[in-house]
C-alpha positions as CSV (number, residue, x, y, z in Angstrom):
1,M,-0.5,30.2,9.4
2,G,-1.8,28.1,12.3
3,T,-0.6,24.6,13.2
4,I,-3.5,22.9,11.5
5,D,-2.7,24.7,8.3
6,R,1.0,24.0,8.6
7,Y,0.2,20.3,9.2
8,V,-2.0,20.2,6.1
9,A,0.9,21.8,4.1
10,Y,3.2,19.1,5.5
11,A,0.8,16.3,4.6
12,T,0.5,17.7,1.0
13,A,4.3,18.0,0.8
14,F,4.6,14.4,2.0
15,E,2.4,13.2,-0.8
16,E,4.5,15.1,-3.3
17,A,7.7,13.6,-1.8
18,Y,6.1,10.2,-2.1
19,A,5.1,10.8,-5.7
20,N,8.5,11.9,-6.9
21,D,10.8,10.4,-4.2
22,D,12.2,13.8,-3.3
23,W,12.2,13.8,0.5
24,S,13.9,17.2,0.7
25,K,10.4,18.7,0.1
26,I,9.4,17.9,3.7
27,E,12.7,18.9,5.4
28,P,11.5,22.5,6.1
29,F,8.6,21.1,8.1
30,F,10.7,19.4,10.8
31,T,13.0,20.8,13.5
32,E,16.7,19.7,13.3
33,D,16.1,17.5,16.4
34,A,12.7,16.1,15.3
35,V,11.6,12.7,16.4
36,Y,9.3,10.3,14.5
37,E,7.8,7.5,16.4
38,F,5.5,4.7,15.2
39,V,3.9,3.2,18.2
40,A,2.8,-0.3,17.3
41,P,3.9,-3.9,17.8
42,A,6.8,-5.3,15.8
43,P,7.4,-5.2,12.9
44,F,5.6,-1.9,12.6
45,G,7.0,0.1,15.5
46,G,10.1,2.2,15.8
47,K,11.6,5.6,16.9
48,Y,13.9,7.8,14.9
49,G,15.7,10.9,16.2
50,G,17.0,13.8,14.2
51,R,15.5,15.3,11.0
52,A,17.9,13.4,8.7
53,A,16.9,10.1,10.4
54,V,13.2,10.9,10.2
55,L,13.4,11.7,6.4
56,A,15.5,8.5,5.8
57,Q,12.9,6.4,7.7
58,F,10.0,7.9,5.6
59,K,11.9,6.9,2.4
60,N,12.7,3.5,3.8
61,S,9.2,2.9,5.0
62,V,7.6,3.7,1.6
63,N,10.2,1.6,-0.3
64,S,9.8,-1.4,2.0
65,L,6.0,-1.2,2.2
66,D,4.0,1.2,0.1
67,R,5.9,0.9,-3.2
68,R,5.6,-2.9,-3.0
69,F,1.9,-2.7,-3.8
70,D,0.3,-1.7,-7.1
71,S,-1.3,1.4,-5.5
72,R,-1.7,3.3,-2.3
73,A,-4.3,5.8,-1.2
74,V,-4.5,7.7,2.1
75,E,-7.8,8.7,3.6
76,V,-8.4,11.1,6.5
77,L,-11.0,9.5,8.7
78,E,-11.2,12.3,11.3
79,G,-9.4,15.6,11.8
80,P,-7.0,17.2,11.6
81,T,-7.9,19.0,14.8
82,E,-6.0,20.5,17.8
83,K,-6.0,18.0,20.6
84,D,-3.9,18.1,23.8
85,G,-1.4,20.6,22.4
86,T,-0.9,18.7,19.1
87,V,-2.5,18.4,15.7
88,W,-4.3,15.0,15.7
89,M,-5.9,13.0,12.9
90,R,-7.1,9.5,12.3
91,W,-6.0,8.0,9.0
92,A,-6.4,4.9,6.8
93,A,-3.9,3.7,4.2
94,I,-5.5,1.5,1.4
95,Y,-3.2,-0.7,-0.6
96,T,-4.1,-2.7,-3.7
97,L,-2.2,-5.6,-5.2
98,A,-3.1,-7.8,-8.2
99,G,-4.2,-11.2,-7.1
100,A,-4.9,-10.2,-3.5
101,P,-7.6,-8.4,-1.6
102,T,-7.2,-4.8,-0.7
103,C,-5.1,-4.2,2.4
104,R,-6.5,-1.4,4.7
105,M,-4.5,-0.1,7.6
106,E,-5.8,2.4,10.1
107,G,-4.2,4.5,12.8
108,E,-3.7,7.9,14.4
109,E,-1.1,10.6,14.0
110,R,-0.1,13.4,16.3
111,A,2.2,16.3,15.4
112,E,3.7,18.4,18.1
113,F,5.0,21.7,16.8
114,A,7.8,24.0,17.9
115,G,6.9,27.3,16.1
116,D,6.0,26.3,12.5
117,R,8.0,23.0,12.5
118,I,7.2,19.6,13.7
119,R,9.2,18.6,16.7
120,H,7.6,15.2,17.4
121,L,5.5,13.2,15.0
122,T,3.8,10.1,16.3
123,D,1.8,7.5,14.3
124,S,0.1,4.7,16.3
125,M,-1.8,1.5,15.5
126,T,-3.6,-0.7,17.9
127,D,-2.4,-4.2,18.6
128,A,-5.5,-5.6,17.0
129,E,-4.9,-3.6,13.8
130,A,-1.3,-4.6,13.7
131,G,-2.4,-8.2,14.1
132,R,-4.9,-7.9,11.3
133,V,-2.4,-6.3,8.9
134,G,0.3,-8.8,9.9
135,A,-2.1,-11.7,9.0
136,Y,-2.6,-10.0,5.6
137,F,1.1,-10.0,5.0
138,A,1.4,-13.6,6.2
139,Q,-1.2,-14.7,3.7
140,H,-0.4,-12.4,0.7
141,G,3.2,-11.1,1.3
142,A,4.7,-13.4,-1.4
143,K,2.8,-11.5,-4.0
144,L,4.3,-8.1,-3.1
145,K,6.8,-6.5,-5.5
146,P,10.4,-6.8,-4.5
147,E,11.8,-4.0,-2.2
148,K,13.4,-1.0,-3.9
């Protein structure tokens, strides 16, 4: 299985973990010393080292953001493709919330593999995109469901 196929398998497992809150499903896709990094202005950015910390951050992230909306969908805008020794894709996350307009967030993801496991996963969002999303939260954040 090539890295793109392995990445697609990881992305599928991530969606399953999101659906049933069983983050152990994605553990086999990461090296023990894996790093996850979200390159974006505060409050979005952060860096997490070690597989356990990466999985904990995914759970925390979806509980503090995604699950506070009524629904969430992820679209692949471009890729996945091999680029500069990584698997790269552009994505969009679309969130719906009763009484508020749809929130759409776009970014890029890169996965660097060591064998068949992800060693470094990086999501990034432009400053302009982070500003736009931040403005959405400033205007509609009070309507979000409480954090789990």
